[in-house]
C-alpha positions in Angstrom: 0.0 0.0 -0.1 3.0 2.3 -0.3 2.1 5.6 -1.8 -1.7 5.1 -1.2 -2.0 6.6 2.3 -4.7 9.2 2.6 -6.8 10.1 5.6 -9.5 7.6 4.3 -7.1 4.7 4.1 -5.4 5.6 7.4 -8.9 5.5 9.1 -9.6 2.1 7.6 -6.3 0.7 8.5 -6.6 2.1 12.1 -10.1 0.6 12.5 -8.9 -2.7 10.9 -11.6 -2.5 8.3 -10.9 -4.8 5.2 -10.5 -2.6 2.1 -8.6 -2.6 -1.2 -7.1 0.4 -3.1 -7.5 0.7 -6.8 -5.4 3.2 -8.8 -6.7 4.4 -12.1 -5.9 7.0 -14.8 -8.7 9.1 -16.0 -8.5 12.8 -17.0 -10.5 15.0 -14.5 -11.9 16.8 -17.5 -13.4 13.5 -19.0 -17.1 13.7 -19.7 -19.1 11.3 -17.5 -16.0 11.0 -15.2 -17.6 8.4 -12.9 -18.5 6.0 -15.8 -15.0 6.4 -17.1 -13.6 5.5 -13.7 -15.8 2.3 -13.5 -14.5 1.3 -17.1 -10.8 2.0 -16.0 -11.4 -0.2 -12.9 -13.2 -2.8 -14.9 -16.2 -2.9 -12.5 -19.9 -2.3 -13.0 -20.7 1.4 -12.8 -23.5 0.6 -10.2 -20.8 -0.2 -7.7 -18.8 3.0 -8.1 -20.1 5.8 -5.9 -19.4 9.5 -5.9 -19.3 11.7 -2.8 -21.0 15.1 -3.0 -21.1 17.8 -0.4 -24.3 19.7 -0.2 -25.9 22.3 2.1 -29.1 21.2 3.7 -30.9 24.1 5.4 -27.6 25.8 5.7 -25.8 22.8 7.2 -23.2 20.9 5.2 -24.0 17.2 4.5 -22.7 14.5 2.3 -24.6 12.4 -0.3 -23.0 9.2 -1.7 -24.7 8.1 -4.9 -23.8 5.7 -7.7 -21.9 7.3 -10.7 -24.8 6.1 -12.9 -27.1 8.8 -11.5 -27.1 12.2 -9.9 -27.8 13.3 -6.3 -31.5 14.1 -5.8 -31.2 17.2 -3.6 -34.9 17.1 -2.5 -34.4 13.5 -1.5 -31.2 14.3 0.4 -33.0 17.1 2.3 -35.9 14.8 3.2 -33.5 12.1 4.3 -31.9 14.6 6.7 -35.2 16.0 7.9 -34.5 19.2 6.0 -36.5 21.3 3.6 -33.9 22.6 1.1 -30.7 21.4 -0.3 -28.1 22.7 -2.8 -24.7 21.6 -3.8 -22.0 23.3 -1.6 -19.6 25.7 -3.0 -16.5 23.9 -4.2 -14.0 25.9 -2.0 -16.2 25.3 1.1 -16.5 21.6 0.3 -12.7 21.2 -0.1 -11.9 23.2 3.0 -14.4 21.3 5.2 -13.5 17.8 4.0 -9.8 18.3 3.5 -10.0 16.8 0.0 -10.0 18.2 -3.5 -13.0 18.0 -5.9 -12.7 14.7 -7.9 -11.0 13.1 -4.8 -13.5 13.8 -2.0 -13.8 10.6 0.1 -16.7 10.0 2.4 -14.1 8.7 4.9 -11.5 10.5 6.9 -12.9 13.9 6.3 -11.6 16.8 8.4 -15.1 17.3 9.9 -17.6 14.5 10.2 -20.7 15.7 8.3 -24.2 14.2 8.3 -24.1 11.5 5.5 -26.7 9.7 3.4 -25.8 6.7 1.3 -28.1 5.7 -1.6 -30.1 2.7 -0.7 -28.9 0.9 -3.9 -25.6 0.2 -2.0 -27.4 -2.1 0.4 -27.6 -5.0 -2.1 -24.0 -4.9 -3.1 -21.2 -7.0 -1.7 -18.7 -4.2 -2.3 -18.8 -0.5 -3.2 -16.1 1.7 -4.7 -15.6 5.3 -3.3 -12.7 7.8 -3.7 -9.8 6.9 -1.4 -9.1 10.6 -1.0 -7.3 11.7 -4.1 -7.8 11.8 -7.8 -6.7 8.6 -9.4 -7.4 6.3 -6.4 -10.5 4.5 -5.4 -11.0 2.1 -2.5 -13.4 -0.8 -2.2 -15.1 -2.0 0.9 -18.3 -3.5 2.2 -21.4 -1.1 2.3 -21.9 -2.0 6.0 -18.4 -0.8 6.8 -19.0 2.5 4.9 -22.3 3.0 6.8 -20.7 2.3 10.2 -17.7 4.6 9.7 -19.6 7.5 8.3 -22.7 7.1 10.4 -24.6 7.2 7.2 -28.3 6.9 6.7 -29.6 4.8 3.8 -32.1 6.6 1.6 -33.2 6.7 -2.1 -31.2 9.8 -2.9 -30.0 9.1 -6.4 -31.7 9.9 -9.7 -31.4 7.2 -12.2 
């Protein structure tokens, strides 16, 4: 695992949670970036999840959805008992999580934020999320992701 240490992988190692890292090469400017990452990794796109930071009633929160869809902001707000949600400003998201856009991991963030994982993850044996930098994904069991982030499961992805 040399060269793959990030706050996310450090957290998983410290907690002794089984995971694997998966380096890939996809230009950040690639259209449909998430689908391209799935192809580069050779895994079904339904297993690759993106981490998005939003503001729900003025409070930052995280939505984790498959790359095959988008974050349904109304559903995210409802899942967190809020009324309104909007994607967070990029600078604010990066400063709060400690990660750069395109490499925001739901794990090991600077500040733990309320998190919602799309319900589609529940039926999967393994999910792929950013390991905390561009070009590196990690895979782990959805139950471990839920436990470590304190995530709620809800239908928050548009298909």
